[in-house]
LUMPADO-177267 format. One record per residue: y, z, x of N, C-alpha, C in turn. Coordinates in pm, whole numbers, plus 50000, padded with zeros to 5 digits. Layout:
<atoms>
YZXYZXYZX ...
</atoms>
This chain:
<atoms>
226588081375064225478091575185226338096575234 227748094575264228808099175354228788115675281 229048117275168229888130475101228528134675063 227528129875054225968138475035225738144175157 225928136075251224908141775377225698147975482 226668144275527227688147875632228648156575641 229458153175491230668160175472230748171975378 229468174775337229218183675251229878200975318 230688204875226231168218175277229728229375198 229718237775283229168248975243229658263875267 229668270975150230168279775101229458291175171 229638306675151229028316575205228228320375089 228458317474996227328321674849226048310374903 226238295674949224978291774941224478293475097 225208301375182224678301075280223438312875289 224088322675211223388332975159222128332375102 222518319675036221118318074950220318311974997 220548302575119219578296875178218988304475304 219328314675316218498327775440218188334975350 218128335275213217118341875123215808331875091 216108317975110215128310275059214398311775209 214708310475340214148315975442212998330175454 213778338375398212858350775375211508350775265 212108342675190210908340775035209948330075116 210218325975183209228313875236208268326675379 209008333975431208458344075541207378351975425 208038352775341206838363375245205718357275161 206178344575142204758334875114204318334475222 204268330875321203058328275436202348343375483 203358352875474202648365875557203318376175519 202588377975359203588390575317203168403275383 202028406775396201948418175444201918418775594 202028410975675202908411375786204288413075816 204978403975723206398409875682206778422275633 206128431575570206368443075517206018452975611 205078451075727204708459975813205868457575924 206468445075958207248445576026208488449675991 209018449175831210308458175844210198471575841 209358476975802208548492875828208828498375976 208158488176096208368490976200209708490676268 210278482276211211868479776249212438492176234 212738498576128213118509576069212688522176135 211368523376195210888532476234211198532176380 211538519776449212408519076595213508524376580 214338522076453215598523776433215908538576467 215028547076403215018558176475214788568776578 214078558776659213828565876810214818567176875 215918559276888217198563776995217738580676975 217888581176840218578596976787217678605476876 216018602276827215098614276856215128614477026 215798600077076214948602777232216608610677259 217798612377242218728614777258218898630577246 218228634177139217848648777097216918655977193 215878648877231214498654677364215268657777430 216108645277495216968645677623217828658277666 218598660477533219388673777539218318688077573 217728689777448216788701177469216128699277636 215768692077657214618690377776215788696977889 216518687077899217558693478005218508710977991 218588713277866218988729477862217648737477882 216468728877856214728739377867214998737778002 215058731478080215018732278227216228739778312 217368737978255218268746078312218228762878326 217788764578191217448779678126216198784878256 215238774678210213478778378320214228780978455 215118770978499215348776078627216218788678671 217448791478613218248802278599217158815378562 216468815078467215798830178425214158826178459 213738820878537212478818478593211128819878436 211888811778333211018813678211209558805478201 208988805278113207478797478095208108786378098 207148775878168207098766078183206568751978092 205918762278019204868753977908205918746677797 206778750377784207578746377656208428735577686 209058737277841209518722677936208668716077906 207488718878012206488705477993206378698377865 206088704777756205818697977622207388689477576 207918693877608209688688077545209378671277661 209208673777785209368664477891208438651777826 206778658377775205638652177754206158644377666 206978648077532207198646977401208208634377448 208848632277549210188625977584209148611577609 208158607577676207408599377742206378597477636 205948601977587204998602277447206068592077328 207278594477307208248590577230208398577077267 208668574977431208598558777463207398550077457 206218555577458204888550377430204958543777333 205118553977211205218549277051206238540777058 207398541877090208328527877077208008519377168 207048516577256206748506677291205588496477252 204858507277165203348502777063204028496576952 205408501276900206168497576773206898484376794 207228484576923207608473276976207098460476974 206168464477078204898453677076204558449576928 203848457576867203208453076748204128446076661 205638446576628206578444576533206438429276587 206808426776718206728411076769205768405376751 204638411776766203328401876744203388398176575 203828406676479203638405576356204738394076356 205778394576390207168386576376206488374376456 205898369676539205498355676581204598351276508 203608355676468202618355176373203388346276245 204208355676174205238351376079205988340176094 206568338576240207188326776268206998315876293 205398313176326204688301676348204128296876219 204108303676110203458302675973204758296875912 205678302175936206848297575865207668288175890 207448283576049207998270376136207238258476059 205828261676053204818252376010205268246075881 205318257575762205698255175637207178245875629 208088251675699209288240375706209568227375738 208688229075858208348210575930207598206575800 206508209175785205998205575697206948197375554 207708205875512208538201975396209158191475427 209848194075564211048179875633210188168875630 208628168075646207928155175706207568152275528 207128160375461206978151475278208378149375222 209358153175305210588147475192211218138775295 210548132875409210898124075479210218109275413 209078112575338208658102475263208758098175146 209838109375105210488106274938211608104274913 212288102675024213778101775009213878085875006 215158083574940215158066574945215408060575070 214558045675135214538041675202215868038475277 217148034475179218238028975260218868040175320 218378052575305219158060275423219188059175541 217638052875576217858049175722218318038075761 219248033275736219738022875716221698028375760 221498041875756223018049875758222948058475925 223848053375982223918060476123223818077576085 224858078675982225358097875977223718099275920 223078096275869221658098575831221038105275953 221178096776072220758102076185221018113476253 222458115576233223248129776279222978137676191 222278138576082221828148275975220468151476031 219758139276075218608143276124218448153876227 219678149576306219668155976446219988170576438 220788175676304220978186776302219998194976234 219098186976157217988194276097216848193576203 216958188476304215998192476434216468202976513 217648206676509217998216676610217828230176511 218038228576407217468237876282215678240276312 215528234776327213998235276312213728239776470 214198234476574214098241276732214248256976705 215238258676643215778272076665215318281076552 214308280376467213588285176380214478293976291 213658291376150214598299576037214488313776097 212878316376134212438328876079213688335876190 213748331876304214648339376368215908342876346 216738336276224217798343176207217638353276075 216558354476077216058363875961215688377776055 215328374276179214988385076230216148391376293 217398381276332218828385876390219358396976264 218908391876136219768398676039218608410476024 217958411876010217328422975984217178436776120 217378427076247217418437376321219138439176354 219888438376287221208440776287221278452776165 220308451976068220398462275980219878475176027 218548471476128217508483376196218868490076277 219718483876361220858486776470221858493476387 222548492576253223238500076186222708515276173 221208514076128220388526376072220608533576231 220208527176322220218539476462221648541176487 222618533176479224108539076474224248548276415 224088548776278224518560676225223728572576240 222618573076292222248584076325222908589176490 222768580676554223568587676717224938586476628 225658578276576227198586676543227378600076497 226378604876420226398616776355226228627576464 225758625176507225348634876668226838634576751 227238621576766228468624376790229808632076749 229918629476624230868636276524230668650076542 229508656376560229468669676593230558677176685 230238667476773231228671776907232778670776868 233258656776857234548655576781234348642376685 234848644676598234998631876450235588620776524 236968619376652236968607276725236328602176810 235298607876873234458600776948233708586576890 232928587576747232568577276709233238565376667 234568568376612235698560976602235988554576708 236318560376846236748549776955235648547877002 234588547677018233828540777062233488526476990 233198527276855233018515476775233998506876749 235338512276742236238502376731236558497776862 236068503476979236358496677127235208486577146 234508483677043233128472977051233758460576950 234548462576893235008456176761235638441176829 236578441476966237398429776988236158421377073 235098425877109234308420377180233568411977067 232828417576961232298413976868233118403576814 234348403876775235198395376681235018383876811 235428383976893235658378077037234018364776994 232818373777015231938368676995231578357276894 232018364176760232068355376634232708343276652 234008345276722234758332476707234118322676813 233458324376915232768319077014231718311476934 230838318676859229628310476788229858302776689 231128305276605231608291476513232208282076592 232618281676722233298272976828232198265876841 230928268776868229788263376939229588253276857 229248258576750228698254876600229308238776589 230648240576589231818230176563231508219676686 231258226376808231468214676916229898207876888 228798214276834227688208376862227558195576741 228428199176633228758189176527229418179176585 230268183376673230978172076702230648163876813 229578166276890228958160077010227838152076937 227228154676812226328149676788225718134176827 226568125676812226388109976834226448108576942 226988117677059227128114377186225518122177224 225328134477164223868135577209222738131677165 222938124477048221548115377019221428101077120 222858096677183222838084877256222118089577395 222538101777421221958103977535220638107077533 219898113477428218688112977410217928096777422 218648089577336218078080077311218118070777454 218858072877538219188064477683217788073377770 218038085277761216638089477852215448085877822 215218085877654214008080777624213498066577641 214718057977635214288041777658214038043977815 214918050977897214128051578046213028052378054 212208062978011211148067178041209768061777925 210548051477877209388044177766208708033477800 207788028177801206688015177810207668006077733 208288006277638208848001177565210207991177626 211058000577738212297992377773211897990877899 210367993177959210097995478092210247979578166 209707970778114210067955878152211347949878155 211707951678061213237947578051214137955178147 214247964678167215027976978274214887969678398 213627967378427213427964078580213567945978602 213547938678480213527924978533215167922178511 215857926978432217277925278429217917937678501 217307946278606218067957578667218857964278609 218177968878461219607975178381219237992278474 218177995078575218018013278519219288018278600 219878011678733221428021878747222518017478667 222648008878565223778009178482223178016178395 221588020078326221838027778197221648044778259 221598046278400221538058978473222948059678438 223918053478496225238053678495225668060978332 225428047378255225788054378140225308065578045 224208068578092223438078778048224268095278103 224478092478246225608102278346226848105078268 227578094578248228708094878198228608103778059 227958098177978227898107577810227248119477887 226268120477970226008137377971227228146778052 227838139478114229018145578203230058150878074 230418141778020231318143077916230828149377814 229678155077798229118165677691229378174677786 228998178077880228718189277950229808195177963 230998189578016232128193778044233078200177911 232648196977796233138201777664232278213777656 230828212177706230308226177652230708238477783 230878230777896231318241178022232738248077963 233168239177906234888243877872234678259177756 233698254077679233518263377575232918274977650 232068272477720231458286477785232708292977885 233268290377949234588295778031235088304077920 235658298377796236298304277697235468319377678 234318320277655233348325977607233338335577695 233148334177835233178345277932234788351877938 235478345277932237078354077933236608362277826 236778361077746236258367477636235398380677614 234388376677697233158387277714233828395377828 234588393277931235288402278055235888407877988 237238405777887237988412377791237368425477724 236708420577640235328429577563234778439477659 234098434977755233508448077863234508455377956 235458453677963236728461978000237238468577885 237568464677771238038475277687236558486077661 235358480777656234408490377661234298499977772 234578496777861234358509477964235568515777942 236708510077985237708518877941237348533977863 236958525077754236488536377640235548545577670 234488541677785233518549277780234128558377886 234878556177925235798562178062236348574377969 237028572777876237898579677829237098594877734 236198586077682234818597677621234538604777716 234048599677835233548608877971234178619177986 235658613578012236298627378085236868634777908 236528630077841236768641377716235228651077727 234268649877745233208657877739233478664577891 233748660978002233848670478109234728681278062 235918677677996236738686877966235868698677911 235418696177807234608701677699233368711777806 232908705677891231838715077974232858722478049 234018718478057234668730278173235118742078083 235458739177973235618750477866234538759077813 233048754477879232008761977838231568757177689 232178747577605231898742677489230718734477476 230348725377599229298718777589228148720777722 227238722177703226078723377807225998709677893 225378713877977224788699078077223958692578000 223138696577896222278689077827222998682677706 224268687977665224948680377568225798671577635 225848671977799226648660577822225908648077876 224928649077918223588639977909223568632777820 223088637977733222818635177620223648623377532 225458631977524226158627577465226408613777524 226228612077672226618599477725225688588177724 224298595277697223208587777644224038578877478 224018585477453224788583977316225948575877303 226958571877375227928568177441227278553877487 226238553577544225448541077596224768531577475 224268540377413223528535277271224528529077186 225308535577148226508532877024227148517077097 227808515177257228358504477282226988495177280 226048496277325224908488977324224628481177159 224148493677110223908490676979225058478776911 226198485076900227228476376871227108461376908 227158462177028226968450077102225558439077032 224438446177039223688440676964223838436176799 224498445876738224948440176593225818425576604 227058430576707227438418176697226918403176765 225878407176827225238392976876224398384976743 223548397076695222988394576595223448388376475 224638389376433225638387476338225848371376389 226338370776521226948357076543225478350076537 224478355576570223148344576578223178338576426 223188351676362223088345076226223758338676159 225528336576168226578329276148225908313476229 225758312576354225668300876407224818293376378 223218300376359222098297576299221998292276133 222678301876049222908298475915223388282675891 224388280275991225038265975951224168254675965 223148259576068222168246976098220878248575980 220738255975949219458260775837220538253975701 221898255475690222248246975598222298231575571 222248228275719222098213675700220528209675693 219328219475700217968220375687218328218675526 218268224675482218188228175299219108217275266 220038212175327221038201075247220208184575251 219298187475358218348174475357217568175275305 216618186975257215748188775152216088185475017 217388191375000218068186674878218398173774818 218398161474944218518148274924217898141574820 218398131374696217538127874624216148120374648 215538122474596214118112374611213778100074521 212808096674575212648081874495211558088774377 211658085074250210708088574162209408085074173 208788090674139207018090774174206488085574023 207218090173930207328088573763208228081173730 208518069473741209648065373692209168057773565 208218053073524207918048073424206508053673396 205888047373258204768053073236203628044773231 203848032173264202848020073224202168019073364 200898014773352200078015273467200268000273515 200447994873605200527984073662199227975773631 199267962673601197997954273492197647948573642 196197950373651195347944473750195777933373779 195347920073658195547910773641196747905173546 197767906373625199087900573550199067888073579 200127880773491200237867573473201387860273579 202437869573555203827865473604204857872373694 205467872373790206337879873849207817870673852 208657881473766209547869073749211217882073823 211737875573903213217880973962214167873873887 214917883273824216157873973723217397880173770 218557874473802219727876973841219927890273956 219157889274062219027901774152220057901974239 220767912074255221797913574361221407923474427 222017927074546221717941274625222997941474754 223717951174730224817960774801223877975074851 224287974874983224097987875062224778003574965 224358011874930224958021274907226358024674970 227318026074906228968034274997229058020375067 228898008975080229587996175127229507988575023 230617975775071231117965174981229907953075038 229217957775116228117944075210227607937175117 227557928575029226647921974967225707914475017 224077922875003223067906175107222667901975012 222287903174860221587895274788222747888874663 222937875674616223527875774532222777865174425 222627870474294222217863974227221127854374228 220077859274290218277856674331217527856374177 217397843974134216227842274001215187831374064 213957838674012212767830474054211527837373953 210497828873974209437832973896207607828873973 206977835273940205957833374036204607835873951 203877827473920202447830973860201567836373992 200477845273908199607851073974198687840874057 198417845374173197807836974301198277829574400 199777826274310200477816074417200917820574539 201177810874647201467819574763203327811574772 204027817474791205187813674821206047816974969 206607808175007206957810075140208757811075141 209287821675180210757821575178211127823075310 212147808375353212697809475447214347810075449 214527810175585216037807475585216457812175712 217847813275778218167819075904217967831975923 218137836976073218367850576026219377853975965 219137863475882220667874175775220647866875692 219727856175655219727854875521219477859275392 219157874675440218227882875301217087883375266 216007877175345214807874575315214037890975310 214297891175439213457908075440214127922175358 215487917775302216097926275178215697920775030 215097909975056214587905374910212887911474906 212827912174987211257916175003210817932874970 211937939775056212007954075014212657956274886 213277947774842212977946774669211757948274594 211357938474597209717935074566209087946974573 209067954774742208127963474722208427976974683 209987977974642210077984474566211037996574688 211107993874776211838001974895213558002374857 214067993074789215167989974771215847990374627 216477996074574216597993574385217837985674371 217517972674324218587962774285220167970874254 221227963874280222387967974211222767964374093 222297951474069222187942973923220887934573918 220307932373835219467922373784218167930973782 216917926473802216037932273793214627927673811 213307932273837212127925173888211367925573760 210677919873722209477921073567208397916573622 207767925473587205907920173568205217917073393 205187904173395204517897973259205637903373149 207157902973229208027905773116208367922073132 207607930973188208247944073166209107945573295 210207953473303210857958273433210257965173508 210317961573634209317971873737209547985373742 210827996173671210888006173653209748013673534 209318000673440208528008773327207538008473368 206978008773545205658011873587205518026373661 204468031973679204388041573763204848039073909 205188047073982205978042374106204308041374202 203458051874166202138054274253201088038274241 201148038874073200348028374003200868012574090 202368012074105202848003674153202487998974300 202638009374363202328010574523200988006274579 200058008774467198778007674491198247994574512 198897983274432199047972274389199787961674475 200887968574571201597958874680200967965574822 200777953874875200917956575067201667948075124 201847947275258202837940875335202367944075500 202687932075579202867936175705204117933275727 204677941975813206287937975827206697934075965 207567929175990208507922276122208107935576253 208597943676213208297955776309207137965176267 205837959976240204547969176201204127982076307 204117989276252203408000576335202318000476397 202178003576543201108003776638200548018176629 199838020476544199328035176547198588041776650 198778051576744198188053976857197078067976823 196108053976715194978065576660193908056976684 192728057976620191178047176653191858039976569 190818023376618190918015076547190348013776416 189458024776401189278028076200190558031876135 191218044576204192578045976123193448036376111 193568026176242194478016476206194348007976094 193048006776060192667998075914192578006075795 192218014275844191968023675707193138029875693 194108033475729195958037275706196398025175573 195638013275549196148004875453195618011975295 194308014775313193988019975171193378037275166 193868047675210193318058075237192858062675084 193378060274988192848064374897191328062374837 191038053574925189448044674922188508054075015 188948061975101187998068475181186968057575213 187678049575336186878038475392186158043975467 184658036475494183728037775599184068030875710 183588035975803183688024575935183348010975960 182078012075836181637998475818182447984175731 183077993275641184507989575538185187981875648 185847991675747187107988775792186687977075912 185587976175967184877968776074184707954875961 184317956175848184327938975798185967933375748 186717945375777188137939675755188437931475878 187907934975994188517928576099187767920376149 186467917876060185337904876095186397894976011 186977897375919187707884275848189197880275938 189547889176038190637884776099190027882076250 188577881676262188597874276389188647887876492 188527895876466188377911876592187437916076615 186007914476562184877915576562184307919776768 184497908676781183997909076937184667915477003 186027919276979186607928577043186367945077025 185557947376883185447956976872184237964176948 183187952876962182207951277034182477956877152 183267950077228183597952777370184137967577380 184437973877269185107990677324184428000777327 184208007777430183178017577441182628026677335 183798029577270183778040077116183728028877023 183698020777067183928012576923184958011876844 184778018576680185868021276574186398030376586 185688039776708186358049076721187348055076866 187398042976905188338041577058189558037476963 190518046977062192018051977058192418036977110 193378036877031194498026277072196058029377130 196058021077177197928022777278197698030977379 198588030377460198528038277609199198052177626 199798056977460200488069477459199798083377504 198548079377480197208090277498196318087977583 195618097877685194218096477785193638090477686 192708076277736191548072177677191918060577590 193388058177574193728046577483193568030077530 193508021177450193258009577486194628000377452 195067995177545196187985277480196017972977455 196577965977308195837953077289196767943077331 196647932277299197697921477295198497920077151 199747913577168200327915277064199667907276944 199127898176973198257890676874197577896676827 196697906276880195467914676795196057926476772 197187936976781198027942776714198137935776582 198767922176586199037916476451198027914476374 196657908676443195767910676346195147922176283 195357930876350194877945276303195957951376181 196997948876188198697949276096198147942575975 197307929275977196977924475832195347928275773 195117930075911193367937475833193547949775719 195137957475795195207967375754196077964575580 196877958775589197517952575461196297945475387 195297938275438194447932375339193307938575298 193127953075347192127958675288192527969875183 193827966175118194067973975016193727967674918 193417953174898192847945674780194157948574664 195567942874745196447945474644196527932374531 197337935874428197757922474378198667913174449 199687918874515200767912274560200887917774730 201077903074814200897906574962202377900575009 202637908875126203867902575190203907897875338 203847890375387203837889775506205577884675589 206267896975640207187892975644207667894475800 207607880475814207987877775980207627887776088 206147890976132205677901376226205227889076338 205407876076326204937866676406205977862676488 207497866776446208547861476517208417860376691 207767867676751207837869476881206447858976965 206027854576867204787843176902205287828276917 204547820776981204827805376966204447801376827 205367787676798204757782776659203287783776636 202377776876742201167773676720200417788076661 200747801776719199777810576715200417816476590 201577812176572202187821776460201357811276324 201317799176343200717794076209199177797076200 198567800476315197447807976327196927821276243 198237825676301198357844976194198437839776045 199317829076023199747828775884198447821075803 198077815875897196677807175783195227816575800 195387828275875194347840275858194797844975728 196177850175741196957858775579196287851075468 196547837375475196207829775347195337830675284 194147832575396192547833775356192287843875301 193217853075363192967867575291193707870475146 194547864475136195347865675020195157856474879 193707847874973193377837974816192937846374689 193767840974604193827843774446194467858774438 195527860274531196357870574495197937865674522 198827869274496200187865774486200627870474636 201097862274727201337860774859202737856274867 203587865674947205077861375004204827859775183 205197845975200205287845875317206647843775417 207327852875486208557853075512208807845275640 209327836875691209477834075825211007823375843 211877825075957212857818475959212457801076014 211057801976065210647791276119209957783575967 209847770775977209207762675857207917759275884 207477758476041205687752476030205287759975912 205007768875896204007781675828204377775575668 205587775975620205777769775504205267754675427 204417751175508203637737875466202457746275368 201977759975408200657763475392200847770675245 202357768975187202387776675092202817764474985 202417773674825202437765474726203877761774666 204847769074723206387765674705207417779674797 208367766474823209027772374954210367778774870 210697790474897212287793374849212937794374975 214007789574966215227782975061216617797075031 216657804675136217907815075105218917814175249 220207812575166221457809175263222427821875254 222867828275300223797837975331223517846675176 222547851375165221697858375054221597853974893 221897842774920221737831574760220397820774780 219937822074686218777814874663219177796674640 219157789074762219747774874746219157762474716 217697764574711216587757974729215397761274709 214367753474597213377757174606212227746774583 210997745174616210027734074594208997736774697 208147722874683207447722274799208007716074904 207107712175015207597708275155208557693475126 207697684775051208387671275004209437674574918 209337680374830210297679474770211377683674806 211437691474891212757700774967213387690575081 212397682375137212667672875203213577659875149 213167655375010213737644774970215317650774902 215457666574894216807671574851217787664774945 217327663175076218667662475192219067675875188 219127686075175219757699075185219857708475292 219987719975266219257728875360217937731975451 217197729575352215437730575410215417718375487 216087710775472215777695575560216817695175721 217557703175706218847703775819217987715775884 217417722775853216607732875904214857729275920 214417721475895213397712375928213597700175989 214847694376052215067687076141215627694176257 215997706376255216387711076391215337720676453 214147721276378212927726076439211867714476459 211857705176447211097694076434210297697976584 210957695276706210267697676788209407707176808 209537714676760208707725576747206927720376668 207007713076578206177712576464205887694676453 205177689076538204977676076541203727674176497 203597662776391202737660676302201677658076382 201517655476494200057648376574199417662476635 200037674076631199447683676707199517697076599 200757701076553200957712276460199937712276301 200687701876262200437697876118199087695476091 198067690376216196417687876167196277701476177 196667714676268196177730176227196587730076119 197567727776042198157735575915196937727375828 196487720675794195637710675755194147716575768 
</atoms>
């Protein structure tokens, strides 16, 4: 992961290739708009030279007219032409800006959609790596800067070069050294700018981790998720101080960089102005010798300003290209990450399989030596309910992630009727598994969506999702809602209704159950509930799982008595298995855990609920 995501060096050839890929996307989304935009940029690039020429001949014509009382009509035509050219320039500029903006919006949409699609295809273990989140931060910056903007900077640079060539030709007529003097005077400023852009990118990379923590702390302070604890534990001042310390630390580094850039720009401007002064003196001397007219002087001084401005624009645009291309490279590195194969096998998952077997399964997180599971082996018949218990960190959730196909075992395998899991089509297998996770999602969408998301391939009606909610005891809640199944849940948006923790959990169970999957997993979604409430949730789940294979994961042992068999994990190993009475008789890990939790599950109160 480290080598693939955050340390990969990108050469110039790769950067140019990525820029061409952005151009390809722009062409794909708006070919006509891109064509017209480029043509307009070229037309705009020719206007400065035309303006300089019109300015020269207009001033000369006015001087002649005043001196000799000549006909004013040609002068007025020239003056009108100057302003007409300005109008044309404005129309071309505004039209090209509009064409670029519509292309940019569609390009951004295409790139963002690619990122979202990629996010659901990359291996799940990437989300366990902090460096991956640094990379996501760089990708977000690439999207915020817009891939189309980098192409605009590149094409604008080309347009500026065309303008520069036409103006340089005019200056060279006076003296061949003028354009050389002006262009060379801008080079120090451009070099300083390019160095600054490179340093700014390096600073962005170096402060990515701190920047993410600043953003995390800021969002935490504003979120409902953290509001209670921040108030109860009086964390406000502490978190603000932590945020401020990080912010000031990053800000100081940024300001230091800005100061360096400012000093560099001052040097560049000083050189520019001294060279412009030298040119002005040279032109005045030429006028004094009657080599140049007043019109020549005004036009050529305008050309001086245009050359220096154009060179500055070229430098700024090249700097933008270099800076933004670094972020675009991160975007395409992300898009190049390996994906989970959706066609790993050719077999279709059997709807009525007989046995699921886990054999010699080991799991170690990629690029680490942390072994989470060691030599796990067991078999489950179709229709069995299996409880998986163990202390926190025993490996229960990791085992479930392997069963769900989210993790690939380091060793060993999982078999369905003696066929390895890799033999089945990924889509086929996922269609036949479902789960309620410990940190299940509370979708801030409608009640119907919250349930239907469990089986979108079925195109469920509201009556069907309502039946699923009836199975988990939430019908009355729906009837109390003003918009019924169309009621938006959560407090994120206007009109949303917040639910209790137990109601959210029942909706999550309905979402998992409506899939009608062959394998159901309940992975500690009730850890925040009291034991009695937890048992009630497990009983609901067990009823919905009737006739299907179900895994119920918990570090509490009360719900385990609902299962046909109990698997006990400790330190990533399967240490015991059997039913409740068998495990108590072993006087081992399960019995020790049960005795430690006995006060939660008294025979007269809790077990009656179970039975």
